[in-house]
mmJSON file of the N, C-alpha and C atoms, coordinates in Angstrom:
{"data_MODEL":{"atom_site":{
"group_PDB":["ATOM","ATOM","ATOM","ATOM","ATOM","ATOM","ATOM","ATOM","ATOM","ATOM","ATOM","ATOM","ATOM","ATOM","ATOM","ATOM","ATOM","ATOM","ATOM","ATOM","ATOM","ATOM","ATOM","ATOM","ATOM","ATOM","ATOM","ATOM","ATOM","ATOM","ATOM","ATOM","ATOM","ATOM","ATOM","ATOM","ATOM","ATOM","ATOM","ATOM","ATOM","ATOM","ATOM","ATOM","ATOM","ATOM","ATOM","ATOM","ATOM","ATOM","ATOM","ATOM","ATOM","ATOM","ATOM","ATOM","ATOM","ATOM","ATOM","ATOM","ATOM","ATOM","ATOM","ATOM","ATOM","ATOM","ATOM","ATOM","ATOM","ATOM","ATOM","ATOM","ATOM","ATOM","ATOM","ATOM","ATOM","ATOM","ATOM","ATOM","ATOM","ATOM","ATOM","ATOM","ATOM","ATOM","ATOM","ATOM","ATOM","ATOM","ATOM","ATOM","ATOM","ATOM","ATOM","ATOM","ATOM","ATOM","ATOM","ATOM","ATOM","ATOM","ATOM","ATOM","ATOM","ATOM","ATOM","ATOM","ATOM","ATOM","ATOM","ATOM","ATOM","ATOM","ATOM","ATOM","ATOM","ATOM","ATOM","ATOM","ATOM","ATOM","ATOM","ATOM","ATOM","ATOM","ATOM","ATOM","ATOM","ATOM","ATOM","ATOM","ATOM","ATOM","ATOM","ATOM","ATOM","ATOM","ATOM","ATOM","ATOM","ATOM","ATOM","ATOM","ATOM","ATOM","ATOM","ATOM","ATOM","ATOM","ATOM","ATOM","ATOM","ATOM","ATOM","ATOM","ATOM","ATOM","ATOM","ATOM","ATOM","ATOM","ATOM","ATOM","ATOM","ATOM","ATOM","ATOM","ATOM","ATOM","ATOM","ATOM","ATOM","ATOM","ATOM","ATOM","ATOM","ATOM","ATOM","ATOM","ATOM","ATOM","ATOM","ATOM","ATOM","ATOM","ATOM","ATOM","ATOM","ATOM","ATOM","ATOM","ATOM","ATOM","ATOM","ATOM","ATOM","ATOM","ATOM","ATOM","ATOM","ATOM","ATOM","ATOM","ATOM","ATOM","ATOM","ATOM","ATOM","ATOM","ATOM","ATOM","ATOM","ATOM","ATOM","ATOM"],
"id":[1,2,3,4,5,6,7,8,9,10,11,12,13,14,15,16,17,18,19,20,21,22,23,24,25,26,27,28,29,30,31,32,33,34,35,36,37,38,39,40,41,42,43,44,45,46,47,48,49,50,51,52,53,54,55,56,57,58,59,60,61,62,63,64,65,66,67,68,69,70,71,72,73,74,75,76,77,78,79,80,81,82,83,84,85,86,87,88,89,90,91,92,93,94,95,96,97,98,99,100,101,102,103,104,105,106,107,108,109,110,111,112,113,114,115,116,117,118,119,120,121,122,123,124,125,126,127,128,129,130,131,132,133,134,135,136,137,138,139,140,141,142,143,144,145,146,147,148,149,150,151,152,153,154,155,156,157,158,159,160,161,162,163,164,165,166,167,168,169,170,171,172,173,174,175,176,177,178,179,180,181,182,183,184,185,186,187,188,189,190,191,192,193,194,195,196,197,198,199,200,201,202,203,204,205,206,207,208,209,210,211,212,213,214,215,216],
"type_symbol":["N","C","C","N","C","C","N","C","C","N","C","C","N","C","C","N","C","C","N","C","C","N","C","C","N","C","C","N","C","C","N","C","C","N","C","C","N","C","C","N","C","C","N","C","C","N","C","C","N","C","C","N","C","C","N","C","C","N","C","C","N","C","C","N","C","C","N","C","C","N","C","C","N","C","C","N","C","C","N","C","C","N","C","C","N","C","C","N","C","C","N","C","C","N","C","C","N","C","C","N","C","C","N","C","C","N","C","C","N","C","C","N","C","C","N","C","C","N","C","C","N","C","C","N","C","C","N","C","C","N","C","C","N","C","C","N","C","C","N","C","C","N","C","C","N","C","C","N","C","C","N","C","C","N","C","C","N","C","C","N","C","C","N","C","C","N","C","C","N","C","C","N","C","C","N","C","C","N","C","C","N","C","C","N","C","C","N","C","C","N","C","C","N","C","C","N","C","C","N","C","C","N","C","C","N","C","C","N","C","C","N","C","C","N","C","C"],
"label_atom_id":["N","CA","C","N","CA","C","N","CA","C","N","CA","C","N","CA","C","N","CA","C","N","CA","C","N","CA","C","N","CA","C","N","CA","C","N","CA","C","N","CA","C","N","CA","C","N","CA","C","N","CA","C","N","CA","C","N","CA","C","N","CA","C","N","CA","C","N","CA","C","N","CA","C","N","CA","C","N","CA","C","N","CA","C","N","CA","C","N","CA","C","N","CA","C","N","CA","C","N","CA","C","N","CA","C","N","CA","C","N","CA","C","N","CA","C","N","CA","C","N","CA","C","N","CA","C","N","CA","C","N","CA","C","N","CA","C","N","CA","C","N","CA","C","N","CA","C","N","CA","C","N","CA","C","N","CA","C","N","CA","C","N","CA","C","N","CA","C","N","CA","C","N","CA","C","N","CA","C","N","CA","C","N","CA","C","N","CA","C","N","CA","C","N","CA","C","N","CA","C","N","CA","C","N","CA","C","N","CA","C","N","CA","C","N","CA","C","N","CA","C","N","CA","C","N","CA","C","N","CA","C","N","CA","C","N","CA","C","N","CA","C","N","CA","C","N","CA","C","N","CA","C"],
"label_alt_id":[null,null,null,null,null,null,null,null,null,null,null,null,null,null,null,null,null,null,null,null,null,null,null,null,null,null,null,null,null,null,null,null,null,null,null,null,null,null,null,null,null,null,null,null,null,null,null,null,null,null,null,null,null,null,null,null,null,null,null,null,null,null,null,null,null,null,null,null,null,null,null,null,null,null,null,null,null,null,null,null,null,null,null,null,null,null,null,null,null,null,null,null,null,null,null,null,null,null,null,null,null,null,null,null,null,null,null,null,null,null,null,null,null,null,null,null,null,null,null,null,null,null,null,null,null,null,null,null,null,null,null,null,null,null,null,null,null,null,null,null,null,null,null,null,null,null,null,null,null,null,null,null,null,null,null,null,null,null,null,null,null,null,null,null,null,null,null,null,null,null,null,null,null,null,null,null,null,null,null,null,null,null,null,null,null,null,null,null,null,null,null,null,null,null,null,null,null,null,null,null,null,null,null,null,null,null,null,null,null,null,null,null,null,null,null,null],
"label_comp_id":["MET","MET","MET","ALA","ALA","ALA","ALA","ALA","ALA","LEU","LEU","LEU","GLY","GLY","GLY","VAL","VAL","VAL","PHE","PHE","PHE","PHE","PHE","PHE","GLY","GLY","GLY","LEU","LEU","LEU","LEU","LEU","LEU","ALA","ALA","ALA","VAL","VAL","VAL","GLY","GLY","GLY","VAL","VAL","VAL","LEU","LEU","LEU","CYS","CYS","CYS","LEU","LEU","LEU","ILE","ILE","ILE","VAL","VAL","VAL","THR","THR","THR","LEU","LEU","LEU","VAL","VAL","VAL","ARG","ARG","ARG","ARG","ARG","ARG","GLY","GLY","GLY","SER","SER","SER","GLY","GLY","GLY","ARG","ARG","ARG","THR","THR","THR","GLU","GLU","GLU","ASN","ASN","ASN","VAL","VAL","VAL","GLU","GLU","GLU","GLY","GLY","GLY","LEU","LEU","LEU","LEU","LEU","LEU","ILE","ILE","ILE","GLU","GLU","GLU","GLN","GLN","GLN","GLN","GLN","GLN","ARG","ARG","ARG","ARG","ARG","ARG","LEU","LEU","LEU","GLN","GLN","GLN","ALA","ALA","ALA","HIS","HIS","HIS","SER","SER","SER","ASP","ASP","ASP","ARG","ARG","ARG","ASN","ASN","ASN","THR","THR","THR","TYR","TYR","TYR","HIS","HIS","HIS","SER","SER","SER","THR","THR","THR","VAL","VAL","VAL","VAL","VAL","VAL","HIS","HIS","HIS","ASN","ASN","ASN","THR","THR","THR","PRO","PRO","PRO","HIS","HIS","HIS","GLY","GLY","GLY","LEU","LEU","LEU","ASP","ASP","ASP","GLY","GLY","GLY","ARG","ARG","ARG","ARG","ARG","ARG","ARG","ARG","ARG","GLN","GLN","GLN","PRO","PRO","PRO"],
"label_asym_id":["A","A","A","A","A","A","A","A","A","A","A","A","A","A","A","A","A","A","A","A","A","A","A","A","A","A","A","A","A","A","A","A","A","A","A","A","A","A","A","A","A","A","A","A","A","A","A","A","A","A","A","A","A","A","A","A","A","A","A","A","A","A","A","A","A","A","A","A","A","A","A","A","A","A","A","A","A","A","A","A","A","A","A","A","A","A","A","A","A","A","A","A","A","A","A","A","A","A","A","A","A","A","A","A","A","A","A","A","A","A","A","A","A","A","A","A","A","A","A","A","A","A","A","A","A","A","A","A","A","A","A","A","A","A","A","A","A","A","A","A","A","A","A","A","A","A","A","A","A","A","A","A","A","A","A","A","A","A","A","A","A","A","A","A","A","A","A","A","A","A","A","A","A","A","A","A","A","A","A","A","A","A","A","A","A","A","A","A","A","A","A","A","A","A","A","A","A","A","A","A","A","A","A","A","A","A","A","A","A","A","A","A","A","A","A","A"],
"label_entity_id":["1","1","1","1","1","1","1","1","1","1","1","1","1","1","1","1","1","1","1","1","1","1","1","1","1","1","1","1","1","1","1","1","1","1","1","1","1","1","1","1","1","1","1","1","1","1","1","1","1","1","1","1","1","1","1","1","1","1","1","1","1","1","1","1","1","1","1","1","1","1","1","1","1","1","1","1","1","1","1","1","1","1","1","1","1","1","1","1","1","1","1","1","1","1","1","1","1","1","1","1","1","1","1","1","1","1","1","1","1","1","1","1","1","1","1","1","1","1","1","1","1","1","1","1","1","1","1","1","1","1","1","1","1","1","1","1","1","1","1","1","1","1","1","1","1","1","1","1","1","1","1","1","1","1","1","1","1","1","1","1","1","1","1","1","1","1","1","1","1","1","1","1","1","1","1","1","1","1","1","1","1","1","1","1","1","1","1","1","1","1","1","1","1","1","1","1","1","1","1","1","1","1","1","1","1","1","1","1","1","1","1","1","1","1","1","1"],
"label_seq_id":[1,1,1,2,2,2,3,3,3,4,4,4,5,5,5,6,6,6,7,7,7,8,8,8,9,9,9,10,10,10,11,11,11,12,12,12,13,13,13,14,14,14,15,15,15,16,16,16,17,17,17,18,18,18,19,19,19,20,20,20,21,21,21,22,22,22,23,23,23,24,24,24,25,25,25,26,26,26,27,27,27,28,28,28,29,29,29,30,30,30,31,31,31,32,32,32,33,33,33,34,34,34,35,35,35,36,36,36,37,37,37,38,38,38,39,39,39,40,40,40,41,41,41,42,42,42,43,43,43,44,44,44,45,45,45,46,46,46,47,47,47,48,48,48,49,49,49,50,50,50,51,51,51,52,52,52,53,53,53,54,54,54,55,55,55,56,56,56,57,57,57,58,58,58,59,59,59,60,60,60,61,61,61,62,62,62,63,63,63,64,64,64,65,65,65,66,66,66,67,67,67,68,68,68,69,69,69,70,70,70,71,71,71,72,72,72],
"pdbx_PDB_ins_code":[null,null,null,null,null,null,null,null,null,null,null,null,null,null,null,null,null,null,null,null,null,null,null,null,null,null,null,null,null,null,null,null,null,null,null,null,null,null,null,null,null,null,null,null,null,null,null,null,null,null,null,null,null,null,null,null,null,null,null,null,null,null,null,null,null,null,null,null,null,null,null,null,null,null,null,null,null,null,null,null,null,null,null,null,null,null,null,null,null,null,null,null,null,null,null,null,null,null,null,null,null,null,null,null,null,null,null,null,null,null,null,null,null,null,null,null,null,null,null,null,null,null,null,null,null,null,null,null,null,null,null,null,null,null,null,null,null,null,null,null,null,null,null,null,null,null,null,null,null,null,null,null,null,null,null,null,null,null,null,null,null,null,null,null,null,null,null,null,null,null,null,null,null,null,null,null,null,null,null,null,null,null,null,null,null,null,null,null,null,null,null,null,null,null,null,null,null,null,null,null,null,null,null,null,null,null,null,null,null,null,null,null,null,null,null,null],
"Cartn_x":[0.763,-0.045,0.997,2.041,2.918,3.836,3.632,4.252,2.936,1.901,1.107,1.114,1.142,1.185,2.096,3.224,4.73,4.361,4.033,4.098,2.74,1.656,0.828,1.558,2.318,2.907,4.117,4.905,5.617,5.069,4.043,3.073,2.487,2.089,1.546,2.699,3.827,4.548,5.449,5.441,5.526,4.576,3.425,2.105,2.081,2.59,3.028,4.187,5.272,6.36,5.883,5.211,4.677,4.176,3.085,2.301,2.901,3.631,4.595,5.66,5.999,6.898,5.796,4.454,3.822,3.403,3.103,2.815,3.524,4.804,6.306,6.432,6.235,6.428,5.408,4.204,3.44,3.204,2.671,2.205,2.954,4.351,4.629,5.161,5.067,5.109,6.948,7.153,8.44,8.601,10.188,10.122,11.058,11.879,12.797,11.933,12.333,11.595,11.43,12.202,12.461,11.168,11.482,10.583,9.001,8.916,7.346,7.176,7.834,7.649,7.798,8.295,7.885,6.382,5.885,4.905,3.712,3.773,2.961,2.662,4.046,3.578,2.961,3.247,2.445,1.271,0.741,-0.767,-1.221,-0.692,-1.559,-1.431,-0.722,-0.874,-1.546,-1.817,-2.669,-4.228,-4.337,-5.67,-6.241,-5.139,-5.165,-5.54,-5.036,-4.972,-6.563,-6.971,-8.429,-9.487,-9.028,-10.282,-9.853,-8.871,-8.477,-9.181,-8.67,-9.411,-10.662,-11.441,-12.375,-13.539,-14.448,-14.723,-16.107,-16.378,-17.875,-17.107,-15.851,-15.104,-14.63,-14.034,-13.345,-14.622,-15.579,-16.82,-17.819,-17.513,-18.808,-17.664,-16.623,-15.677,-16.09,-16.467,-16.654,-15.718,-16.101,-15.35,-14.446,-15.444,-15.034,-15.23,-14.639,-14.958,-16.576,-17.508,-18.628,-19.083,-19.117,-19.254,-19.798,-19.795,-20.396,-19.288,-19.967,-18.609,-18.493,-17.135,-16.898,-16.698,-17.22,-17.236,-16.421,-15.726,-14.024,-14.417],
"Cartn_y":[-1.21,0.283,1.193,1.262,2.43,2.385,1.568,1.392,2.425,2.214,2.762,4.019,4.57,5.842,6.418,6.347,6.738,6.82,6.146,5.915,7.312,7.537,8.653,9.799,9.568,11.072,11.183,10.311,10.797,11.523,10.83,11.192,12.286,12.517,13.493,15.167,14.433,15.875,15.94,14.742,15.252,15.81,15.66,16.592,18.029,18.514,19.615,20.169,19.299,19.765,20.384,19.224,19.912,21.116,21.574,22.48,23.5,23.52,24.83,25.388,24.277,24.54,25.458,24.684,25.3,26.749,27.042,28.187,29.076,28.774,29.733,30.104,29.125,29.38,30.339,30.237,30.913,30.95,32.083,32.022,33.264,33.545,34.801,35.146,36.737,36.498,36.781,36.461,36.875,38.69,38.761,40.1,40.431,39.539,40.105,39.931,40.888,40.571,39.386,38.491,37.208,36.205,36.336,35.242,36.071,37.344,37.716,37.458,37.342,37.053,35.452,34.62,33.048,33.031,33.678,33.352,34.021,34.719,35.469,34.402,33.845,32.548,31.877,31.104,29.458,30.191,31.741,31.517,31.588,32.443,32.087,30.82,30.316,28.512,27.83,28.33,27.136,27.591,28.998,29.908,28.96,28.854,28.121,26.78,26.213,24.763,24.839,25.479,25.112,25.248,26.214,26.466,24.971,24.816,23.929,22.451,22.343,20.505,21.118,21.896,21.827,20.731,20.301,18.881,19.095,20.344,20.593,20.358,20.793,21.097,19.602,18.476,17.728,16.638,16.76,15.969,15.979,17.025,17.243,17.621,16.821,16.897,15.653,15.762,14.703,13.455,12.129,11.042,11.111,11.375,10.768,11.768,12.256,13.39,13.863,13.058,13.823,13.604,13.407,13.743,12.487,11.54,10.17,9.528,8.389,7.675,6.68,6.118,4.929,3.856,2.726,1.505,0.978,-0.239,-0.387,-1.784],
"Cartn_z":[-0.216,-0.004,-0.03,0.763,0.619,-0.359,-1.337,-2.847,-3.658,-3.617,-4.145,-3.892,-2.745,-2.396,-2.95,-2.887,-3.372,-4.802,-5.586,-6.969,-7.275,-6.757,-6.853,-6.577,-5.492,-5.053,-5.782,-6.526,-7.771,-8.915,-9.108,-10.891,-10.347,-9.0,-8.719,-8.853,-8.412,-8.307,-10.009,-10.588,-12.399,-12.552,-12.471,-13.026,-12.81,-11.782,-11.226,-11.63,-11.839,-12.457,-13.83,-14.671,-16.091,-16.336,-14.813,-15.173,-14.995,-13.544,-13.521,-15.103,-15.672,-16.926,-18.014,-17.873,-19.191,-18.683,-17.349,-16.887,-17.15,-16.948,-17.25,-18.143,-19.475,-20.361,-20.885,-20.896,-21.13,-22.74,-23.686,-24.862,-24.948,-24.704,-25.071,-26.631,-26.98,-28.474,-28.651,-30.141,-30.401,-30.744,-29.76,-30.006,-31.129,-31.926,-32.966,-34.44,-35.655,-36.737,-37.342,-37.263,-37.848,-37.162,-36.077,-35.658,-35.553,-35.549,-36.277,-37.536,-38.297,-39.685,-39.856,-38.97,-38.896,-38.657,-37.452,-36.562,-38.014,-38.17,-39.15,-40.115,-40.752,-42.092,-41.737,-40.36,-39.823,-39.348,-39.068,-38.812,-40.319,-40.757,-42.516,-43.235,-43.219,-43.536,-42.712,-41.223,-40.248,-40.722,-41.262,-41.846,-43.204,-44.276,-45.435,-45.122,-44.14,-44.08,-43.568,-42.362,-42.003,-43.263,-43.889,-45.174,-45.757,-46.282,-47.517,-46.738,-45.639,-44.907,-44.04,-44.329,-43.664,-43.954,-42.931,-43.315,-44.228,-44.506,-45.199,-47.044,-46.87,-48.235,-48.384,-47.573,-47.596,-48.153,-47.67,-47.881,-49.062,-49.524,-50.622,-51.998,-51.958,-53.343,-54.188,-55.199,-56.341,-56.287,-56.534,-56.437,-57.607,-58.459,-60.298,-61.16,-62.106,-63.272,-63.098,-63.12,-63.286,-61.664,-60.63,-59.671,-58.967,-59.66,-58.869,-58.459,-57.419,-57.165,-58.384,-58.327,-59.147,-58.579,-59.362,-58.86,-58.715,-58.127,-57.682,-58.599],
"occupancy":[1.0,1.0,1.0,1.0,1.0,1.0,1.0,1.0,1.0,1.0,1.0,1.0,1.0,1.0,1.0,1.0,1.0,1.0,1.0,1.0,1.0,1.0,1.0,1.0,1.0,1.0,1.0,1.0,1.0,1.0,1.0,1.0,1.0,1.0,1.0,1.0,1.0,1.0,1.0,1.0,1.0,1.0,1.0,1.0,1.0,1.0,1.0,1.0,1.0,1.0,1.0,1.0,1.0,1.0,1.0,1.0,1.0,1.0,1.0,1.0,1.0,1.0,1.0,1.0,1.0,1.0,1.0,1.0,1.0,1.0,1.0,1.0,1.0,1.0,1.0,1.0,1.0,1.0,1.0,1.0,1.0,1.0,1.0,1.0,1.0,1.0,1.0,1.0,1.0,1.0,1.0,1.0,1.0,1.0,1.0,1.0,1.0,1.0,1.0,1.0,1.0,1.0,1.0,1.0,1.0,1.0,1.0,1.0,1.0,1.0,1.0,1.0,1.0,1.0,1.0,1.0,1.0,1.0,1.0,1.0,1.0,1.0,1.0,1.0,1.0,1.0,1.0,1.0,1.0,1.0,1.0,1.0,1.0,1.0,1.0,1.0,1.0,1.0,1.0,1.0,1.0,1.0,1.0,1.0,1.0,1.0,1.0,1.0,1.0,1.0,1.0,1.0,1.0,1.0,1.0,1.0,1.0,1.0,1.0,1.0,1.0,1.0,1.0,1.0,1.0,1.0,1.0,1.0,1.0,1.0,1.0,1.0,1.0,1.0,1.0,1.0,1.0,1.0,1.0,1.0,1.0,1.0,1.0,1.0,1.0,1.0,1.0,1.0,1.0,1.0,1.0,1.0,1.0,1.0,1.0,1.0,1.0,1.0,1.0,1.0,1.0,1.0,1.0,1.0,1.0,1.0,1.0,1.0,1.0,1.0,1.0,1.0,1.0,1.0,1.0,1.0],
"B_iso_or_equiv":[0.0,0.0,0.0,0.0,0.0,0.0,0.0,0.0,0.0,0.0,0.0,0.0,0.0,0.0,0.0,0.0,0.0,0.0,0.0,0.0,0.0,0.0,0.0,0.0,0.0,0.0,0.0,0.0,0.0,0.0,0.0,0.0,0.0,0.0,0.0,0.0,0.0,0.0,0.0,0.0,0.0,0.0,0.0,0.0,0.0,0.0,0.0,0.0,0.0,0.0,0.0,0.0,0.0,0.0,0.0,0.0,0.0,0.0,0.0,0.0,0.0,0.0,0.0,0.0,0.0,0.0,0.0,0.0,0.0,0.0,0.0,0.0,0.0,0.0,0.0,0.0,0.0,0.0,0.0,0.0,0.0,0.0,0.0,0.0,0.0,0.0,0.0,0.0,0.0,0.0,0.0,0.0,0.0,0.0,0.0,0.0,0.0,0.0,0.0,0.0,0.0,0.0,0.0,0.0,0.0,0.0,0.0,0.0,0.0,0.0,0.0,0.0,0.0,0.0,0.0,0.0,0.0,0.0,0.0,0.0,0.0,0.0,0.0,0.0,0.0,0.0,0.0,0.0,0.0,0.0,0.0,0.0,0.0,0.0,0.0,0.0,0.0,0.0,0.0,0.0,0.0,0.0,0.0,0.0,0.0,0.0,0.0,0.0,0.0,0.0,0.0,0.0,0.0,0.0,0.0,0.0,0.0,0.0,0.0,0.0,0.0,0.0,0.0,0.0,0.0,0.0,0.0,0.0,0.0,0.0,0.0,0.0,0.0,0.0,0.0,0.0,0.0,0.0,0.0,0.0,0.0,0.0,0.0,0.0,0.0,0.0,0.0,0.0,0.0,0.0,0.0,0.0,0.0,0.0,0.0,0.0,0.0,0.0,0.0,0.0,0.0,0.0,0.0,0.0,0.0,0.0,0.0,0.0,0.0,0.0,0.0,0.0,0.0,0.0,0.0,0.0],
"pdbx_formal_charge":[null,null,null,null,null,null,null,null,null,null,null,null,null,null,null,null,null,null,null,null,null,null,null,null,null,null,null,null,null,null,null,null,null,null,null,null,null,null,null,null,null,null,null,null,null,null,null,null,null,null,null,null,null,null,null,null,null,null,null,null,null,null,null,null,null,null,null,null,null,null,null,null,null,null,null,null,null,null,null,null,null,null,null,null,null,null,null,null,null,null,null,null,null,null,null,null,null,null,null,null,null,null,null,null,null,null,null,null,null,null,null,null,null,null,null,null,null,null,null,null,null,null,null,null,null,null,null,null,null,null,null,null,null,null,null,null,null,null,null,null,null,null,null,null,null,null,null,null,null,null,null,null,null,null,null,null,null,null,null,null,null,null,null,null,null,null,null,null,null,null,null,null,null,null,null,null,null,null,null,null,null,null,null,null,null,null,null,null,null,null,null,null,null,null,null,null,null,null,null,null,null,null,null,null,null,null,null,null,null,null,null,null,null,null,null,null],
"auth_seq_id":[1,1,1,2,2,2,3,3,3,4,4,4,5,5,5,6,6,6,7,7,7,8,8,8,9,9,9,10,10,10,11,11,11,12,12,12,13,13,13,14,14,14,15,15,15,16,16,16,17,17,17,18,18,18,19,19,19,20,20,20,21,21,21,22,22,22,23,23,23,24,24,24,25,25,25,26,26,26,27,27,27,28,28,28,29,29,29,30,30,30,31,31,31,32,32,32,33,33,33,34,34,34,35,35,35,36,36,36,37,37,37,38,38,38,39,39,39,40,40,40,41,41,41,42,42,42,43,43,43,44,44,44,45,45,45,46,46,46,47,47,47,48,48,48,49,49,49,50,50,50,51,51,51,52,52,52,53,53,53,54,54,54,55,55,55,56,56,56,57,57,57,58,58,58,59,59,59,60,60,60,61,61,61,62,62,62,63,63,63,64,64,64,65,65,65,66,66,66,67,67,67,68,68,68,69,69,69,70,70,70,71,71,71,72,72,72],
"auth_comp_id":["MET","MET","MET","ALA","ALA","ALA","ALA","ALA","ALA","LEU","LEU","LEU","GLY","GLY","GLY","VAL","VAL","VAL","PHE","PHE","PHE","PHE","PHE","PHE","GLY","GLY","GLY","LEU","LEU","LEU","LEU","LEU","LEU","ALA","ALA","ALA","VAL","VAL","VAL","GLY","GLY","GLY","VAL","VAL","VAL","LEU","LEU","LEU","CYS","CYS","CYS","LEU","LEU","LEU","ILE","ILE","ILE","VAL","VAL","VAL","THR","THR","THR","LEU","LEU","LEU","VAL","VAL","VAL","ARG","ARG","ARG","ARG","ARG","ARG","GLY","GLY","GLY","SER","SER","SER","GLY","GLY","GLY","ARG","ARG","ARG","THR","THR","THR","GLU","GLU","GLU","ASN","ASN","ASN","VAL","VAL","VAL","GLU","GLU","GLU","GLY","GLY","GLY","LEU","LEU","LEU","LEU","LEU","LEU","ILE","ILE","ILE","GLU","GLU","GLU","GLN","GLN","GLN","GLN","GLN","GLN","ARG","ARG","ARG","ARG","ARG","ARG","LEU","LEU","LEU","GLN","GLN","GLN","ALA","ALA","ALA","HIS","HIS","HIS","SER","SER","SER","ASP","ASP","ASP","ARG","ARG","ARG","ASN","ASN","ASN","THR","THR","THR","TYR","TYR","TYR","HIS","HIS","HIS","SER","SER","SER","THR","THR","THR","VAL","VAL","VAL","VAL","VAL","VAL","HIS","HIS","HIS","ASN","ASN","ASN","THR","THR","THR","PRO","PRO","PRO","HIS","HIS","HIS","GLY","GLY","GLY","LEU","LEU","LEU","ASP","ASP","ASP","GLY","GLY","GLY","ARG","ARG","ARG","ARG","ARG","ARG","ARG","ARG","ARG","GLN","GLN","GLN","PRO","PRO","PRO"],
"auth_asym_id":["A","A","A","A","A","A","A","A","A","A","A","A","A","A","A","A","A","A","A","A","A","A","A","A","A","A","A","A","A","A","A","A","A","A","A","A","A","A","A","A","A","A","A","A","A","A","A","A","A","A","A","A","A","A","A","A","A","A","A","A","A","A","A","A","A","A","A","A","A","A","A","A","A","A","A","A","A","A","A","A","A","A","A","A","A","A","A","A","A","A","A","A","A","A","A","A","A","A","A","A","A","A","A","A","A","A","A","A","A","A","A","A","A","A","A","A","A","A","A","A","A","A","A","A","A","A","A","A","A","A","A","A","A","A","A","A","A","A","A","A","A","A","A","A","A","A","A","A","A","A","A","A","A","A","A","A","A","A","A","A","A","A","A","A","A","A","A","A","A","A","A","A","A","A","A","A","A","A","A","A","A","A","A","A","A","A","A","A","A","A","A","A","A","A","A","A","A","A","A","A","A","A","A","A","A","A","A","A","A","A","A","A","A","A","A","A"],
"auth_atom_id":["N","CA","C","N","CA","C","N","CA","C","N","CA","C","N","CA","C","N","CA","C","N","CA","C","N","CA","C","N","CA","C","N","CA","C","N","CA","C","N","CA","C","N","CA","C","N","CA","C","N","CA","C","N","CA","C","N","CA","C","N","CA","C","N","CA","C","N","CA","C","N","CA","C","N","CA","C","N","CA","C","N","CA","C","N","CA","C","N","CA","C","N","CA","C","N","CA","C","N","CA","C","N","CA","C","N","CA","C","N","CA","C","N","CA","C","N","CA","C","N","CA","C","N","CA","C","N","CA","C","N","CA","C","N","CA","C","N","CA","C","N","CA","C","N","CA","C","N","CA","C","N","CA","C","N","CA","C","N","CA","C","N","CA","C","N","CA","C","N","CA","C","N","CA","C","N","CA","C","N","CA","C","N","CA","C","N","CA","C","N","CA","C","N","CA","C","N","CA","C","N","CA","C","N","CA","C","N","CA","C","N","CA","C","N","CA","C","N","CA","C","N","CA","C","N","CA","C","N","CA","C","N","CA","C","N","CA","C","N","CA","C","N","CA","C","N","CA","C","N","CA","C"],
"pdbx_PDB_model_num":[1,1,1,1,1,1,1,1,1,1,1,1,1,1,1,1,1,1,1,1,1,1,1,1,1,1,1,1,1,1,1,1,1,1,1,1,1,1,1,1,1,1,1,1,1,1,1,1,1,1,1,1,1,1,1,1,1,1,1,1,1,1,1,1,1,1,1,1,1,1,1,1,1,1,1,1,1,1,1,1,1,1,1,1,1,1,1,1,1,1,1,1,1,1,1,1,1,1,1,1,1,1,1,1,1,1,1,1,1,1,1,1,1,1,1,1,1,1,1,1,1,1,1,1,1,1,1,1,1,1,1,1,1,1,1,1,1,1,1,1,1,1,1,1,1,1,1,1,1,1,1,1,1,1,1,1,1,1,1,1,1,1,1,1,1,1,1,1,1,1,1,1,1,1,1,1,1,1,1,1,1,1,1,1,1,1,1,1,1,1,1,1,1,1,1,1,1,1,1,1,1,1,1,1,1,1,1,1,1,1,1,1,1,1,1,1]
}}}
C-alpha cells in the first residue's frame, strides 16, 4: 500500500512540474523581426489549412470526373 502511495505521489509531483513549466513558458510573443515573420507565416498557413481541409469541403468533393462515385 505504501508503494502505491509513493507511486501516486511521484506521479503528482511530475504533473505539477509539467504544469509549472507550461505556465511559466506562457504564450509569449517573439520580439525580433524574424520571429514575427515566422509567426505570421505559420498563422497564415494554419488559416489556409483550416479552409482547405474543412469538413464540408472535404466531404463534398466529387469522387469521379462527373461527380459520381466510381465502382471498384
